[in-house]
N, C-alpha and C positions, 0 to 999 in steps of 0.2 A: 503495499500499498505508500510505504515512504519513499518508494521510489515513481511509482506513479505521480502522489503530487511534487516530487523533486521535479521530473519532469515538465509538468505543468508550470511549476516557476519556471523554471528556466527559458520555457517558450512564450514567457510574458503575462502569466498571471501575475501579477504585481501581489493581491489580494492573500494566494496563497503561499507567493514567498516570503513576505512578511510574515505569516502566521508560523512558516517553517523555522526562519530564522529566530524568532522568538521565540520559539519550542528547543532550538539548539541552544540558544544562549542559557536558557532557565537550566537545560540538563546540565549543560558544560558547569554552570554556577556550585548545580546541588554534587555531580559526581567529584568536582575537582576539589570541592571542601574537604568531604566525605574522605577522601585520599588523601589530601594534604593533612587532615588530621591525624590519621593513623600513621603517616609517617612522620609527623612533627616537623613540615618543612612550609616554607611557603612559596611553593609552586602551584597552587590550584589552578589556575588558569590554564597551565601546562598541562598539567593532570586530564583536566576535564575535555580539552580538545584532541589529546591524546584518545582518551577512552570514545571519543565519541567518532573519530575518524578511523579507529581499529574497529568498530562495530560496524560503521557503512563497510568499508574494504572486507570485512568478512562476511558480512550478508550478501554482500556480488559474489564473492567466492563461493558462498551457497548457493545461491541460485544455479550459479553457472556449473555447480556439481563438481567443481573440481577435485578431482580425486587425488593430485598430487599435493594438496594440503591436511593436514591431519585437522582438522579445525578443533576438535577436543585438546589433542594434546597442548595445541598452541594455544587456547585459552587457558587450559591449567597452567602452562610456562608463564603465563603474561600475569596471572594473577598473581602466582610465587615471586615473580621478579618485582611486580610494582607494586602492588596492595600489599 
């Protein structure tokens, strides 16, 4: 669903674009703050964007059924190393 909305936003639907950007910023702040609290540092914005960018990329790989990528293992390693 999110990819369809993203395509509409890129195609010029400004209302959807603004809503998506608002949601991304909301989730970025929430995710970033939680990870930053756990790690005890000041990199909340970085962590928030890192996770959101990663989620989008993993979603695309999953939709493509990329058999070269072990999504479960990748996510488990990411959580161990970042969170």
